C-alpha positions, 0 to 999 in steps of 0.5 A: 483471562484478563479482560481490559477496556478500550474505546477501539482496539486497532488489530495490525500495526501495519501502515493502515492499523498505525494510521488508524491509531493515530487518528483515533487517539488524536481524537481523545479516544483510548485506543489499543494497537495489537500487533501479532508479530515484533514491531517493524517486522518483515513478514507483512506489507509495510516494511522496507525504506521506500514506496512510490507515491503517484497520482497517476492511475487508469482509474479516475477515483483512484487519482482522486484518492491519491489527490487526498492522501497528499496533504495527509502526508504533508500533515504527517510531516509537520506533525514529525518535523521531517521530510517523509515524501520526496517529490521527484516526478514520475513516468508511466512508460509503454505503448499508447494504448496502455497510457491512454486510460491513464491520460483520460483519468488524469485529465478527468481530475484536472491533474497535470501531466505531460505526454512524451514521445520516445524521443522526448523520453530519451532526451529528458530522461536518458536512463531509460531505453525503450522501443521506438513505438513507446511513449511516456506519461510525466506526472510531476506530483509523483515521488517516494515515500520513505516507507520504513521511516514514515511507518515508524513516525506514525507509530510514535505519533499514535503512542504520543497521542495516547494509544497503547501498542501491544506487539507479539500480541495475536488476536484469535476471536471477535466476539461482537456483543451488545454495545461493542466487541470483545477482542480475544488474544493469547495475551488476555481480552480487550472489551471495546466499542469498536474493532478496526481490523487491518490485518491484510493477509491475515484478516480472513482468519478473524473475519470468516467466523463472523460471515464477513469474509473478503475474497483475497489472493495472498501472493509473495512479491520479490524485489530486487535493488540495483546500484545506479551506475551512471549520473542519469537519475531514475524517477519512479517508474512503471512500465507497461509492457504489451507481451506481459500480464504484468507491469514493472516498477522501480524507484529510487530507494529513498535517497540512496543511490540504488534503485528498488525494481519489481514486477508487480502481482507475479509472486506465488500464492502462499500462506502468510504464516509460512517464513519468507523465502526468496525464490532467486528464479522470480528475479529472472524477468526483473533481470531482463527488464533491467538489462533491456530498459535500464542500462545504467544500472548494475548487472546484478541486484546488490539486495533482494527482499519480499513482501506479501500482497493481499488483493481482491478479485478486482483490486479494490480495497475493502472499507466497511463498517459492519456493526462494531467491526471496521474493515480495512484490508485488500490493499494489495500492492498499491495501498501504502501511498493512501495510509494516512488517508485511509487512517482517517477514513478508518477512524471516521467509521469507527465514530460513526461519522459518514465517508465519501467511500461508496459501495465500490469498496464494500465487500458486498460487491463480491456477491455480484456477478462478473467482478472483473479487476480494475487494473488499478495497481 
């Protein structure tokens, strides 16, 4: 088989992979980016027109990561000469006991926000209809990332900086060797100093033979789009219901007039290689939410889609260097907003530079007793 050479091979061309490839290539390294499917496919986690950008987390470390990610998005916009992040402000809605950790984390990170009573919410944002005992957090820096456009733009930045991009090329095996790693694919081999694994739901197929497995649950999540039927704007929101283990979220679909709504982490566990199939019954809880809390939206969705989540047991990411292998996986359903930041971190790890992320994001944490979820989603 043909063997080619590179400084770094990045495996997986979702938002994390294209961001890592861009950062590495603009630093002058010879970068090869591999994608097992066609570019822009809808089988993973980075497709679709929009994602929420927010600082509001119930965990101060994630608040600070989002603060760091914001200027990285502005860097991407500057490099492309286009807007990719529409700042609208955002809402977290629910009983006060659900909102208190978010307020505490925002306060600890010196992030401005307002705590709104139900009456204040109704007056300022009449699109939402909620119980009298609920409240809301309004955070003005939240907004909408133009996800598909951003992914495509960063991919072109990587190419423009010199990265080679090969789609329909599946990496089948990583062979760490003295001074580097061989990446075996169905189209030949690459010999590199480092390999960056950003293959999300498919990560463990490469990592298991190296004893680098990351415990992850892979689910297929369902998303619906509704038409906005009145003039009341819908901001990006998360509804923390007391009667459900899942949170609901919604956001304007980029600059269009429809609204994207979904139930977070509620999808069935799947094999990522199975073709996406939409299960209509999965939209029933979303339908109930829309009818109860967003009466200005259409009665039925105008479109539906799916995406994959690859979640660790505690919902924290895995960002780690293991010899010549760099791991960037487990981003679940809340990683997109961190793409340009994580790309820089993965590039730093590949170059042997120190990074500020601690043991919390290392895979060795799973050997500890009593791992629990952070609720960071």
